[in-house]
Backbone as a printed PyTorch tensor [residue, N CA C, xyz], in Angstrom:
tensor([[[   0.8180,   -1.2070,    0.0000],
         [   0.0000,    0.0000,    0.0000],
         [   0.8600,    1.2680,    0.0000]],

        [[   1.9460,    1.2100,    0.7510],
         [   2.8200,    2.3840,    0.8260],
         [   3.4620,    2.6600,   -0.5330]],

        [[   3.8140,    1.5480,   -1.2990],
         [   4.4270,    1.7270,   -2.6200],
         [   3.4710,    2.4080,   -3.5810]],

        [[   2.2040,    1.9970,   -3.5420],
         [   1.2080,    2.6110,   -4.4170],
         [   1.0310,    4.0910,   -4.0840]],

        [[   1.1040,    4.4100,   -2.8120],
         [   0.9620,    5.7990,   -2.3810],
         [   2.1080,    6.6550,   -2.9240]],

        [[   3.3430,    6.0900,   -2.8820],
         [   4.5100,    6.8310,   -3.3790],
         [   4.4200,    7.0490,   -4.8890]],

        [[   4.0370,    5.9730,   -5.6060],
         [   3.8950,    6.1030,   -7.0650],
         [   2.8290,    7.1240,   -7.4260]],

        [[   1.7520,    7.1210,   -6.6650],
         [   0.6700,    8.0620,   -6.9220],
         [   1.1600,    9.5060,   -6.7950]],

        [[   2.0670,    9.7360,   -5.8610],
         [   2.6040,   11.0750,   -5.6650],
         [   3.6380,   11.4480,   -6.7440]],

        [[   4.3980,   10.4390,   -7.2640],
         [   5.4820,   10.7300,   -8.2130],
         [   5.0140,   10.8740,   -9.6590]],

        [[   3.9180,   10.2060,  -10.0030],
         [   3.4750,   10.2010,  -11.4160],
         [   3.2760,   11.6150,  -11.9570]],

        [[   2.6170,   12.5350,  -11.2710],
         [   2.4630,   13.8960,  -11.8180],
         [   3.7970,   14.5800,  -12.0780]],

        [[   4.7680,   14.3840,  -11.1640],
         [   6.0720,   15.0040,  -11.3500],
         [   6.8180,   14.3950,  -12.5500]],

        [[   6.6560,   13.0850,  -12.7360],
         [   7.2890,   12.4310,  -13.8980],
         [   6.7160,   12.9810,  -15.2020]],

        [[   5.3920,   13.1470,  -15.2490],
         [   4.7500,   13.6810,  -16.4590],
         [   5.2110,   15.1150,  -16.7430]],

        [[   5.3040,   15.9070,  -15.6610],
         [   5.7630,   17.2900,  -15.8320],
         [   7.1910,   17.3210,  -16.3690]],

        [[   8.0420,   16.4410,  -15.8710],
         [   9.4300,   16.3800,  -16.3290],
         [   9.5170,   16.0040,  -17.8140]],

        [[   8.7080,   14.9960,  -18.2220],
         [   8.7230,   14.5710,  -19.6300],
         [   8.2680,   15.6900,  -20.5570]],

        [[   7.1920,   16.3830,  -20.1630],
         [   6.6840,   17.4800,  -20.9940],
         [   7.7310,   18.5890,  -21.1070]],

        [[   8.3720,   18.9050,  -19.9830],
         [   9.3940,   19.9520,  -20.0070],
         [  10.5900,   19.5510,  -20.8670]],

        [[  10.9870,   18.2780,  -20.7860],
         [  12.1310,   17.7970,  -21.5650],
         [  11.8400,   17.8440,  -23.0610]],

        [[  10.6410,   17.3520,  -23.4440],
         [  10.2760,   17.3640,  -24.8660],
         [  10.1670,   18.7910,  -25.3960]],

        [[   9.6320,   19.6860,  -24.5920],
         [   9.5440,   21.0780,  -25.0130],
         [  10.9060,   21.7040,  -25.2050]],

        [[  11.8280,   21.3750,  -24.2990],
         [  13.2000,   21.9020,  -24.4210],
         [  13.8850,   21.4020,  -25.6850]],

        [[  13.6640,   20.1090,  -26.0130],
         [  14.2620,   19.5460,  -27.2320],
         [  13.7200,   20.2330,  -28.4750]],

        [[  12.4190,   20.4500,  -28.4980],
         [  11.8050,   21.0930,  -29.6650],
         [  12.3150,   22.5160,  -29.8460]],

        [[  12.3850,   23.2660,  -28.7530],
         [  12.8750,   24.6440,  -28.8360],
         [  14.3410,   24.6890,  -29.2120]],

        [[  15.1160,   23.7430,  -28.7040],
         [  16.5470,   23.6960,  -29.0090],
         [  16.7810,   23.4660,  -30.4880]],

        [[  16.0070,   22.5430,  -31.1110],
         [  16.1530,   22.2760,  -32.5430],
         [  15.8010,   23.4850,  -33.3780]],

        [[  14.7330,   24.2000,  -33.0030],
         [  14.3180,   25.3770,  -33.7660],
         [  15.3610,   26.4740,  -33.6890]],

        [[  15.9600,   26.6450,  -32.4910],
         [  16.9720,   27.6880,  -32.3250],
         [  18.2010,   27.3830,  -33.1670]],

        [[  18.6060,   26.1040,  -33.1920],
         [  19.7740,   25.7250,  -33.9940],
         [  19.5330,   25.9900,  -35.4730]],

        [[  18.3410,   25.6190,  -35.9640],
         [  18.0280,   25.8570,  -37.3770],
         [  18.0190,   27.3450,  -37.6830]],

        [[  17.5010,   28.1330,  -36.7180],
         [  17.4470,   29.5760,  -36.9390],
         [  18.8440,   30.1800,  -36.9940]],

        [[  19.7100,   29.7270,  -36.0670],
         [  21.0760,   30.2430,  -36.0390],
         [  21.8700,   29.8060,  -37.2590]],

        [[  21.6170,   28.5890,  -37.7350],
         [  22.3500,   28.0650,  -38.8940],
         [  21.8470,   28.6580,  -40.1940]],

        [[  20.7030,   29.3370,  -40.1330],
         [  20.1520,   29.9320,  -41.3450],
         [  19.7320,   28.8870,  -42.3550]],

        [[  19.1030,   27.8130,  -41.9140],
         [  18.7070,   26.7220,  -42.8010],
         [  17.6700,   27.2100,  -43.7960]],

        [[  17.8480,   26.8610,  -45.0660],
         [  16.9120,   27.2590,  -46.1040],
         [  16.9990,   26.2730,  -47.2590]],

        [[  16.0260,   26.3400,  -48.1420],
         [  16.0060,   25.4460,  -49.3040],
         [  17.1440,   25.8020,  -50.2490]],

        [[  17.7890,   24.7740,  -50.8140],
         [  18.9080,   24.9780,  -51.7290],
         [  18.3660,   25.3310,  -53.1070]],

        [[  18.8440,   26.4210,  -53.6950],
         [  18.4230,   26.8440,  -55.0170],
         [  19.5200,   26.5190,  -56.0250]],

        [[  19.1260,   25.9210,  -57.1400],
         [  20.0720,   25.5640,  -58.1950],
         [  19.9260,   26.5640,  -59.3290]],

        [[  21.0320,   27.1420,  -59.7410],
         [  21.0100,   28.1520,  -60.8020],
         [  22.0480,   27.7990,  -61.8550]],

        [[  21.6400,   27.7800,  -63.1220],
         [  22.5650,   27.5310,  -64.2280],
         [  23.1680,   28.8670,  -64.6370]],

        [[  24.4540,   29.0110,  -64.4730],
         [  25.1030,   30.2880,  -64.7470],
         [  25.6940,   30.3170,  -66.1470]],

        [[  26.0540,   31.5210,  -66.5540],
         [  26.6490,   31.7420,  -67.8780],
         [  27.9300,   30.9430,  -68.0330]],

        [[  28.8070,   31.0030,  -67.0420],
         [  30.0920,   30.3160,  -67.1280],
         [  29.9360,   28.8060,  -67.1340]],

        [[  28.9310,   28.3060,  -66.4190],
         [  28.7070,   26.8580,  -66.3970],
         [  28.3570,   26.3590,  -67.7840]],

        [[  27.4820,   27.0420,  -68.4650],
         [  27.0890,   26.6250,  -69.8050],
         [  28.2730,   26.7230,  -70.7580]],

        [[  29.0340,   27.7870,  -70.6640],
         [  30.1790,   27.9580,  -71.5540],
         [  31.1960,   26.8480,  -71.3290]],

        [[  31.4180,   26.4510,  -70.0960],
         [  32.3570,   25.3710,  -69.8080],
         [  31.8790,   24.0660,  -70.4110]],

        [[  30.6100,   23.7870,  -70.3190],
         [  30.0730,   22.5460,  -70.8710],
         [  30.2550,   22.5020,  -72.3820]],

        [[  29.9950,   23.6200,  -73.0380],
         [  30.1270,   23.6520,  -74.4890],
         [  31.5870,   23.5160,  -74.8900]],

        [[  32.4840,   24.1860,  -74.1660],
         [  33.9040,   24.1060,  -74.4920],
         [  34.4280,   22.6850,  -74.3490]],

        [[  33.8820,   21.9320,  -73.3890],
         [  34.3610,   20.5730,  -73.1660],
         [  34.0860,   19.6670,  -74.3630]],

        [[  33.1710,   20.0720,  -75.2410],
         [  32.8890,   19.2720,  -76.4220],
         [  34.0180,   19.3770,  -77.4380]],

        [[  34.8600,   20.4260,  -77.3170],
         [  36.0290,   20.5570,  -78.1820],
         [  35.6530,   20.7020,  -79.6500]],

        [[  36.4460,   20.0600,  -80.5000],
         [  36.1770,   20.0860,  -81.9370],
         [  35.1040,   19.0480,  -82.2580]],

        [[  33.9380,   19.5420,  -82.5860],
         [  32.8080,   18.6600,  -82.8610],
         [  32.7730,   18.3290,  -84.3470]],

        [[  33.0020,   17.0590,  -84.6850],
         [  32.9860,   16.6190,  -86.0760],
         [  31.5410,   16.5220,  -86.5600]],

        [[  31.2480,   17.1920,  -87.6670],
         [  29.8730,   17.2890,  -88.1390],
         [  29.6590,   16.6890,  -89.5220]],

        [[  30.7120,   16.4900,  -90.2940],
         [  30.5530,   15.9010,  -91.6270],
         [  31.8640,   15.2350,  -92.0340]],

        [[  31.7400,   14.1450,  -92.7810],
         [  32.9170,   13.4290,  -93.2730],
         [  32.7450,   13.1880,  -94.7740]],

        [[  33.7420,   13.6050,  -95.5410],
         [  33.7430,   13.3760,  -96.9800],
         [  34.7700,   12.2880,  -97.3020]],

        [[  34.3650,   11.3150,  -98.0960],
         [  35.2600,   10.2460,  -98.5430],
         [  35.5380,   10.4070, -100.0360]],

        [[  36.7780,   10.2010, -100.4160],
         [  37.1900,   10.3810, -101.8050],
         [  37.9420,    9.1430, -102.2990]],

        [[  37.7990,    8.9090, -103.5940],
         [  38.5880,    7.8630, -104.2470],
         [  38.9250,    8.3650, -105.6400]],

        [[  40.2070,    8.3060, -105.9720],
         [  40.6390,    8.8830, -107.2440],
         [  41.9330,    8.2140, -107.6900]],

        [[  42.2040,    8.3510, -108.9800],
         [  43.4790,    7.8930, -109.5340],
         [  44.3690,    9.1180, -109.6930]],

        [[  45.5000,    9.0970, -109.0150],
         [  46.4190,   10.2400, -109.0260],
         [  47.7110,    9.8300, -109.7140]],

        [[  48.1210,   10.6420, -110.6850],
         [  49.3970,   10.3970, -111.3570],
         [  50.3830,   11.4730, -110.9270]],

        [[  51.4820,   11.0360, -110.3620],
         [  52.5030,   11.9590, -109.8750],
         [  53.7370,   11.8190, -110.7530]],

        [[  54.2050,   12.9550, -111.2630],
         [  55.3600,   12.9610, -112.1570],
         [  56.4590,   13.8310, -111.5610]],

        [[  57.7140,   13.3660, -111.7120],
         [  58.8400,   14.0950, -111.1380],
         [  59.9890,   14.1200, -112.1320]],

        [[  60.5220,   15.3140, -112.3390],
         [  61.6620,   15.4560, -113.2500],
         [  62.9480,   15.0650, -112.5190]],

        [[  63.6650,   14.1350, -113.0900],
         [  64.9180,   13.6620, -112.4980],
         [  66.1060,   14.3630, -113.1400]],

        [[  66.0820,   14.4170, -114.4550],
         [  67.1640,   15.0520, -115.2060],
         [  66.6250,   15.4240, -116.5700]],

        [[  67.1970,   16.4570, -117.1520],
         [  66.7280,   16.8440, -118.4850],
         [  67.1760,   15.8510, -119.5420]],

        [[  68.0550,   14.9600, -119.1530],
         [  68.5310,   13.9500, -120.0980],
         [  67.7740,   12.6240, -119.9580]],

        [[  66.8860,   12.5230, -118.9470],
         [  66.1570,   11.2800, -118.6980],
         [  64.6600,   11.5570, -118.6540]],

        [[  63.8700,   10.5560, -119.0350],
         [  62.4080,   10.7180, -118.9270],
         [  61.9890,   10.9310, -117.4590]],

        [[  60.8960,   11.6320, -117.2690],
         [  60.3960,   11.8870, -115.9130],
         [  59.9740,   10.5910, -115.2240]],

        [[  60.1710,   10.5640, -113.9250],
         [  59.6710,    9.4440, -113.1240],
         [  58.1760,    9.6510, -112.8990]],

        [[  57.4270,    8.5540, -112.9650],
         [  55.9760,    8.6390, -112.7870],
         [  55.4930,    7.5080, -111.8930]],

        [[  54.4800,    7.8290, -111.1240],
         [  53.8140,    6.8070, -110.3260],
         [  52.3130,    7.0960, -110.3620]],

        [[  51.5330,    6.0610, -110.5690],
         [  50.0730,    6.1790, -110.5800],
         [  49.5210,    5.4960, -109.3300]],

        [[  48.6790,    6.2030, -108.6170],
         [  48.1350,    5.7060, -107.3530],
         [  46.6140,    5.6890, -107.3910]],

        [[  46.0300,    4.6450, -106.8620],
         [  44.5960,    4.6310, -106.5840],
         [  44.4490,    5.0470, -105.1230]],

        [[  43.9620,    6.2390, -104.9110],
         [  43.9850,    6.8490, -103.5800],
         [  42.5870,    6.8920, -102.9770]],

        [[  42.5150,    6.4560, -101.7300],
         [  41.2950,    6.6020, -100.9280],
         [  41.5990,    7.5800,  -99.7980]],

        [[  40.7950,    8.6090,  -99.6790],
         [  41.0580,    9.6220,  -98.6570],
         [  39.7800,   10.1130,  -98.0080]],

        [[  39.9390,   10.8910,  -96.9620],
         [  38.7890,   11.4450,  -96.2550],
         [  39.1400,   12.8110,  -95.6860]],

        [[  38.1100,   13.6250,  -95.5340],
         [  38.2450,   14.9370,  -94.9010],
         [  37.0610,   15.1200,  -93.9650]],

        [[  37.3180,   15.7000,  -92.8090],
         [  36.2840,   15.8600,  -91.7860],
         [  36.1080,   17.3400,  -91.4700]],

        [[  34.8610,   17.7920,  -91.5400],
         [  34.5410,   19.1690,  -91.1970],
         [  34.0410,   19.2710,  -89.7640]],

        [[  34.4450,   20.3250,  -89.0700],
         [  34.0510,   20.4590,  -87.6670],
         [  33.9290,   21.9280,  -87.2960]],

        [[  33.4250,   22.1590,  -86.0840],
         [  33.4050,   23.4830,  -85.4690],
         [  34.1240,   23.3650,  -84.1360]],

        [[  35.1280,   24.2010,  -83.9480],
         [  35.9320,   24.1500,  -82.7270],
         [  35.2520,   24.9870,  -81.6470]],

        [[  34.5430,   24.3160,  -80.7430],
         [  33.8080,   25.0170,  -79.6950],
         [  34.7230,   25.5880,  -78.6140]],

        [[  35.9860,   25.2050,  -78.6270],
         [  36.9300,   25.7880,  -77.6710],
         [  37.2420,   27.2480,  -78.0100]],

        [[  36.8650,   27.6640,  -79.2020],
         [  37.0890,   29.0530,  -79.6080],
         [  35.9620,   29.9800,  -79.1530]],

        [[  34.9330,   29.4260,  -78.5210],
         [  33.8320,   30.2600,  -78.0430],
         [  34.3090,   31.2220,  -76.9600]],

        [[  33.8030,   32.4470,  -77.0230],
         [  34.0800,   33.4650,  -76.0180],
         [  32.7960,   33.7620,  -75.2380]],

        [[  32.9140,   34.2730,  -74.0050],
         [  31.7030,   34.6160,  -73.2470],
         [  30.7700,   35.5440,  -74.0140]],

        [[  31.3310,   36.4280,  -74.8260],
         [  30.4970,   37.3600,  -75.5880],
         [  29.7100,   36.6660,  -76.6930]],

        [[  30.0560,   35.4220,  -77.0190],
         [  29.3400,   34.6820,  -78.0640],
         [  28.0220,   34.1080,  -77.5590]],

        [[  27.7930,   34.1260,  -76.2460],
         [  26.5690,   33.6010,  -75.6610],
         [  25.7070,   34.7500,  -75.1550]],

        [[  24.4860,   34.8330,  -75.6510],
         [  23.5590,   35.8710,  -75.2170],
         [  22.2650,   35.2070,  -74.7600]],

        [[  21.9040,   35.4300,  -73.4890],
         [  20.6810,   34.8630,  -72.9430],
         [  19.5060,   35.7640,  -73.2920]],

        [[  18.4650,   35.1600,  -73.8410],
         [  17.2550,   35.8860,  -74.2050],
         [  16.1630,   35.4820,  -73.2250]],

        [[  15.9910,   36.2750,  -72.1750],
         [  15.0220,   35.9200,  -71.1420],
         [  15.4710,   34.6880,  -70.3730]],

        [[  14.4980,   33.8930,  -69.9660],
         [  14.7860,   32.6880,  -69.1800],
         [  14.6980,   31.4100,  -69.9980]],

        [[  14.3630,   31.5220,  -71.2740],
         [  14.0870,   30.2990,  -72.0330],
         [  14.9210,   30.1410,  -73.2940]],

        [[  15.6580,   31.1500,  -73.7050],
         [  16.3630,   31.0790,  -74.9880],
         [  17.8340,   31.4520,  -74.8210]],

        [[  18.6320,   30.9510,  -75.7630],
         [  20.0750,   31.2150,  -75.7600],
         [  20.5440,   31.3980,  -77.1960]],

        [[  21.2010,   32.5270,  -77.4550],
         [  21.7470,   32.8360,  -78.7780],
         [  23.2460,   32.5730,  -78.7420]],

        [[  23.7370,   31.7280,  -79.6680],
         [  25.1570,   31.3810,  -79.7010],
         [  25.7430,   31.7590,  -81.0580]],

        [[  26.7890,   32.5780,  -81.0370],
         [  27.5220,   32.9120,  -82.2540],
         [  28.6610,   31.9130,  -82.4110]],

        [[  28.5680,   31.0650,  -83.4220],
         [  29.5280,   29.9720,  -83.5880],
         [  30.7850,   30.4160,  -84.3330]],

        [[  31.9330,   29.8460,  -83.9800],
         [  33.1440,   30.0710,  -84.7780],
         [  32.9500,   29.5180,  -86.1870]],

        [[  33.7810,   29.9600,  -87.1020],
         [  33.6740,   29.5120,  -88.4920],
         [  33.9520,   28.0140,  -88.5990]],

        [[  33.2410,   27.3200,  -89.4800],
         [  33.5320,   25.8970,  -89.6980],
         [  34.9210,   25.7190,  -90.2920]],

        [[  35.5210,   24.5780,  -90.0560],
         [  36.8670,   24.3170,  -90.5490],
         [  37.0360,   22.8380,  -90.8590]],

        [[  38.1180,   22.5240,  -91.5570],
         [  38.4650,   21.1210,  -91.7920],
         [  39.3220,   20.6620,  -90.6190]],

        [[  38.7950,   19.7380,  -89.8420],
         [  39.5450,   19.2370,  -88.6730],
         [  40.8130,   18.5340,  -89.1280]],

        [[  40.6310,   17.6360,  -90.0770],
         [  41.7880,   16.9030,  -90.5990],
         [  41.4250,   16.2990,  -91.9450]],

        [[  42.4420,   15.9880,  -92.6950],
         [  42.2790,   15.3030,  -93.9790],
         [  43.4480,   14.3460,  -94.1150]],

        [[  43.2220,   13.2290,  -94.7650],
         [  44.2850,   12.2270,  -94.8350],
         [  43.9980,   11.2200,  -95.9350]],

        [[  45.0430,   10.5020,  -96.2790],
         [  44.9400,    9.3780,  -97.2130],
         [  44.8460,    8.0960,  -96.3970]],

        [[  43.8900,    7.2610,  -96.7320],
         [  43.7720,    5.9590,  -96.0740],
         [  44.6830,    4.9720,  -96.8050]],

        [[  45.8620,    4.7720,  -96.2580],
         [  46.8550,    3.9430,  -96.9400],
         [  46.4220,    2.4850,  -97.0440]],

        [[  45.6100,    2.0260,  -96.1070],
         [  45.1680,    0.6250,  -96.1570],
         [  44.2200,    0.3770,  -97.3210]],

        [[  43.5620,    1.4560,  -97.8020],
         [  42.6200,    1.3180,  -98.9090],
         [  43.1820,    1.9000, -100.2040]],

        [[  44.4270,    2.3410, -100.1820],
         [  45.0730,    2.8990, -101.3790],
         [  46.1610,    1.9450, -101.8600]],

        [[  46.5050,    2.0730, -103.1370],
         [  47.5530,    1.1880, -103.6670],
         [  48.2220,    1.8250, -104.8790]],

        [[  49.3920,    1.2980, -105.1880],
         [  50.1470,    1.7610, -106.3520],
         [  49.6030,    1.0520, -107.5810]],

        [[  49.2100,    1.8510, -108.5740],
         [  48.6240,    1.2980, -109.7910],
         [  49.6830,    1.0570, -110.8630]],

        [[  50.7070,    1.9130, -110.8790],
         [  51.7510,    1.7420, -111.8900],
         [  52.9300,    2.6570, -111.6320]],

        [[  54.1170,    2.2500, -112.1580],
         [  55.3400,    3.0460, -111.9900],
         [  56.1140,    3.0470, -113.2960]],

        [[  56.7390,    4.1940, -113.5830],
         [  57.5700,    4.3130, -114.7740],
         [  58.8430,    5.0920, -114.4300]],

        [[  59.9570,    4.5810, -114.9200],
         [  61.2400,    5.2930, -114.8090],
         [  61.5330,    5.7380, -113.3630]],

        [[  61.4440,    4.8180, -112.4410],
         [  61.6690,    5.1820, -111.0320],
         [  63.1480,    5.2560, -110.6760]],

        [[  63.9930,    4.6460, -111.4740],
         [  65.4460,    4.6940, -111.2770],
         [  65.8440,    4.2920, -109.8440]],

        [[  65.2560,    3.1950, -109.4070],
         [  65.5580,    2.6110, -108.0900],
         [  65.1820,    3.5370, -106.9190]],

        [[  64.2340,    4.4290, -107.1810],
         [  63.7530,    5.3200, -106.1110],
         [  62.2520,    5.1270, -105.9010]],

        [[  61.8490,    3.8800, -105.9660],
         [  60.4190,    3.5620, -105.8930],
         [  59.7730,    4.0870, -104.6040]],

        [[  60.3720,    3.7660, -103.4590],
         [  59.7730,    4.1310, -102.1680],
         [  59.6470,    5.6420, -102.0180]],

        [[  60.6910,    6.3600, -102.3900],
         [  60.6650,    7.8180, -102.2730],
         [  59.6160,    8.4190, -103.1920]],

        [[  59.5200,    7.8930, -104.3980],
         [  58.5630,    8.4150, -105.3700],
         [  57.1280,    8.1500, -104.9190]],

        [[  56.8780,    6.9540, -104.4040],
         [  55.5330,    6.6170, -103.9260],
         [  55.1550,    7.4980, -102.7380]],

        [[  56.0940,    7.7360, -101.8330],
         [  55.8280,    8.5820, -100.6690],
         [  55.4910,   10.0030, -101.0960]],

        [[  56.2160,   10.5370, -102.0470],
         [  55.9250,   11.8760, -102.5460],
         [  54.5690,   11.9050, -103.2440]],

        [[  54.2490,   10.8180, -103.9360],
         [  52.9590,   10.7390, -104.6120],
         [  51.7960,   10.7820, -103.6320]],

        [[  51.9330,   10.0820, -102.5130],
         [  50.8760,   10.0830, -101.5010],
         [  50.7340,   11.4570, -100.8440]],

        [[  51.8550,   12.1410, -100.6210],
         [  51.7910,   13.4820, -100.0420],
         [  51.0940,   14.4490, -100.9940]],

        [[  51.3760,   14.2930, -102.2850],
         [  50.7090,   15.1090, -103.2930],
         [  49.2090,   14.8180, -103.2970]],

        [[  48.8600,   13.5350, -103.1830],
         [  47.4500,   13.1400, -103.1770],
         [  46.7300,   13.6720, -101.9410]],

        [[  47.4350,   13.7230, -100.8170],
         [  46.8180,   14.2000,  -99.5750],
         [  46.4100,   15.6660,  -99.6860]],

        [[  47.2580,   16.4720, -100.3340],
         [  46.8990,   17.8700, -100.5490],
         [  45.6650,   17.9770, -101.4380]],

        [[  45.5680,   17.0670, -102.3960],
         [  44.4050,   17.0730, -103.2780],
         [  43.1240,   16.7370, -102.5250]],

        [[  43.2300,   15.8890, -101.4970],
         [  42.0560,   15.5300, -100.6990],
         [  41.4790,   16.7790, -100.0340]],

        [[  42.3470,   17.6010,  -99.4580],
         [  41.8860,   18.8260,  -98.8040],
         [  41.2190,   19.7620,  -99.8050]],

        [[  41.8590,   19.9630, -100.9540],
         [  41.3090,   20.8760, -101.9450],
         [  40.0060,   20.3520, -102.5140]],

        [[  39.9350,   19.0430, -102.7210],
         [  38.6980,   18.4470, -103.2350],
         [  37.5550,   18.6330, -102.2460]],

        [[  37.8570,   18.5290, -100.9520],
         [  36.8260,   18.7230,  -99.9330],
         [  36.3210,   20.1610,  -99.9340]],

        [[  37.2420,   21.1100, -100.0570],
         [  36.8420,   22.5160, -100.1130],
         [  36.0060,   22.7920, -101.3520]],

        [[  36.4230,   22.2330, -102.4790],
         [  35.6740,   22.4310, -103.7250],
         [  34.2910,   21.7930, -103.6650]],

        [[  34.1530,   20.7640, -102.8440],
         [  32.8670,   20.0570, -102.7320],
         [  31.9400,   20.6940, -101.7080]],

        [[  32.3670,   21.7830, -101.0840],
         [  31.5000,   22.5010, -100.1500],
         [  31.4400,   21.9210,  -98.7570]],

        [[  32.5520,   21.3780,  -98.2630],
         [  32.5350,   20.7570,  -96.9390],
         [  32.2600,   21.7780,  -95.8310]],

        [[  32.7300,   23.0150,  -95.9970],
         [  32.5220,   24.0180,  -94.9560],
         [  31.0500,   24.4250,  -94.8640]],

        [[  30.4150,   24.5600,  -96.0080],
         [  28.9930,   24.9000,  -96.0160],
         [  28.1750,   23.7710,  -95.4020]],

        [[  28.5190,   22.5340,  -95.7490],
         [  27.7940,   21.3920,  -95.1990],
         [  28.0060,   21.2750,  -93.6900]],

        [[  29.1800,   21.6650,  -93.2140],
         [  29.4400,   21.6520,  -91.7720],
         [  28.5010,   22.6070,  -91.0490]],

        [[  28.2860,   23.7890,  -91.6230],
         [  27.3680,   24.7620,  -91.0200],
         [  25.9370,   24.2400,  -91.0170]],

        [[  25.5430,   23.5900,  -92.1040],
         [  24.1880,   23.0320,  -92.1860],
         [  23.9940,   21.9440,  -91.1360]],

        [[  24.9910,   21.0870,  -90.9900],
         [  24.8830,   19.9980,  -90.0210],
         [  24.9290,   20.4950,  -88.5810]],

        [[  25.5440,   21.6490,  -88.3620],
         [  25.5510,   22.2220,  -87.0100],
         [  24.1270,   22.5010,  -86.5500]],

        [[  23.3050,   22.9770,  -87.4700],
         [  21.9040,   23.2500,  -87.1470],
         [  21.1480,   21.9510,  -86.8660]],

        [[  21.4830,   20.9000,  -87.6050],
         [  20.7690,   19.6280,  -87.4560],
         [  21.2470,   18.8130,  -86.2520]],

        [[  22.5480,   18.8590,  -85.9820],
         [  23.1380,   17.9810,  -84.9660],
         [  23.4740,   18.7300,  -83.6800]],

        [[  24.1740,   19.8600,  -83.8210],
         [  24.6520,   20.5760,  -82.6400],
         [  23.5240,   21.2570,  -81.8780]],

        [[  22.5830,   21.8300,  -82.5970],
         [  21.4990,   22.5670,  -81.9360],
         [  20.7130,   21.6980,  -80.9590]],

        [[  20.2310,   20.5050,  -81.3560],
         [  19.5080,   19.6610,  -80.3780],
         [  20.3690,   19.2700,  -79.1800]],

        [[  21.6570,   19.0380,  -79.4110],
         [  22.5510,   18.6790,  -78.3110],
         [  22.6440,   19.8150,  -77.2940]],

        [[  22.7900,   21.0470,  -77.7900],
         [  22.9150,   22.1950,  -76.8940],
         [  21.6060,   22.4900,  -76.1760]],

        [[  20.4810,   22.2820,  -76.8510],
         [  19.1900,   22.5020,  -76.2000],
         [  18.9800,   21.5030,  -75.0690]],

        [[  19.3800,   20.2720,  -75.2940],
         [  19.2710,   19.2580,  -74.2450],
         [  20.2200,   19.5680,  -73.0850]],

        [[  21.3750,   20.1220,  -73.4030],
         [  22.3860,   20.4280,  -72.3850],
         [  21.9880,   21.6290,  -71.5230]],

        [[  21.4410,   22.6720,  -72.1600],
         [  21.1580,   23.9170,  -71.4450],
         [  19.7210,   24.0270,  -70.9590]],

        [[  18.8250,   23.2400,  -71.5350],
         [  17.4250,   23.3500,  -71.1660],
         [  16.7650,   24.5980,  -71.7280]],

        [[  17.3530,   25.1840,  -72.7540],
         [  16.8260,   26.3980,  -73.3750],
         [  16.6600,   26.2010,  -74.8800]],

        [[  15.8520,   27.0500,  -75.4720],
         [  15.7550,   27.1000,  -76.9190],
         [  17.0170,   27.7720,  -77.4410]],

        [[  17.7370,   27.0960,  -78.3440],
         [  19.0310,   27.5870,  -78.8140],
         [  18.9150,   28.0870,  -80.2510]],

        [[  19.4900,   29.2510,  -80.4980],
         [  19.5660,   29.8210,  -81.8370],
         [  21.0410,   29.9400,  -82.2130]],

        [[  21.4200,   29.2980,  -83.3160],
         [  22.8140,   29.3070,  -83.7630],
         [  22.9870,   30.2960,  -84.9060]],

        [[  24.0250,   31.1040,  -84.8100],
         [  24.3440,   32.0570,  -85.8630],
         [  25.8520,   32.0680,  -86.0570]],

        [[  26.3270,   32.2910,  -87.2950],
         [  27.7820,   32.4040,  -87.4910],
         [  28.3070,   33.6680,  -86.8360]],

        [[  29.5000,   33.5650,  -86.3080],
         [  30.1260,   34.7370,  -85.6880],
         [  30.4290,   35.7620,  -86.7730]],

        [[  29.9450,   36.9660,  -86.5930],
         [  30.1030,   38.0080,  -87.6070],
         [  31.3040,   38.8790,  -87.2830]],

        [[  32.0120,   39.2530,  -88.3170],
         [  33.1430,   40.1700,  -88.1670],
         [  32.6350,   41.6020,  -88.2800]],

        [[  32.8720,   42.3540,  -87.2270],
         [  32.3960,   43.7360,  -87.2150],
         [  33.2660,   44.5860,  -88.1360]],

        [[  32.6360,   45.2770,  -89.0490],
         [  33.3450,   46.1460,  -89.9730],
         [  32.7450,   47.5480,  -89.9150]],

        [[  33.5740,   48.5190,  -90.2020],
         [  33.0910,   49.8980,  -90.2260],
         [  32.1310,   50.0810,  -91.3950]],

        [[  31.0720,   50.8630,  -91.2080],
         [  30.1240,   51.0820,  -92.3050],
         [  30.7920,   51.8130,  -93.4560]],

        [[  30.3740,   51.5500,  -94.6910],
         [  30.9990,   52.2100,  -95.8430],
         [  30.7420,   53.7130,  -95.8380]],

        [[  31.7320,   54.4460,  -96.2690],
         [  31.6030,   55.9050,  -96.3330],
         [  30.9040,   56.2730,  -97.6380]],

        [[  29.7960,   57.0270,  -97.5640],
         [  29.0910,   57.3950,  -98.8000],
         [  29.9550,   58.2720,  -99.6970]],

        [[  29.8130,   58.0610, -100.9990],
         [  30.5860,   58.8450, -101.9510],
         [  30.0600,   60.2780, -102.0370]],

        [[  31.0050,   61.2030, -102.2400],
         [  30.6190,   62.6000, -102.4010],
         [  30.0310,   62.8160, -103.7810]],

        [[  29.0040,   63.6200, -103.8230],
         [  28.3830,   63.9200, -105.1120],
         [  29.0770,   65.1000, -105.7770]]])
């Protein structure tokens, strides 16, 4: 009976202690959050972040031209001897690209919150080369025991022709066209904005009107 009497007296004090303890814990947590300045984290896509992402793409290959031709290379050895000649069946390729590492901060203009205007560097030929595994010597004349040297010079001559043939075939124009088809969707997916691509324009002074 005495134990029940003691418990009866202590229960109210135990309840008061628990309520006070829980209240102190709740207030302590709120004060800590207030002092720490806790707030929701906001994510913002900045100008420099987008520029870095685009630059990381480097030289973006947008078109590849393949060539196959018969090239005859002739070399004068002496005025007293017939010219050395080598005929080659040449397979080559040229790749057009846009070097995004050339982008400057001024090339990116944000239009509101939904659009991005990008002035692209001029298209260029990334590389051109002869595919030696698919090329072969078709014929040789008057090599005078200089076959290897003559063939090597012939391939170098053919390689220059690959570059010129690509330029004549409009590889730079096609690179610009493919930038709109390939690069634009990639950049829109990357930035989350509507992207407008334009060639970088060279600022020139306006023409001076002629005097009458």
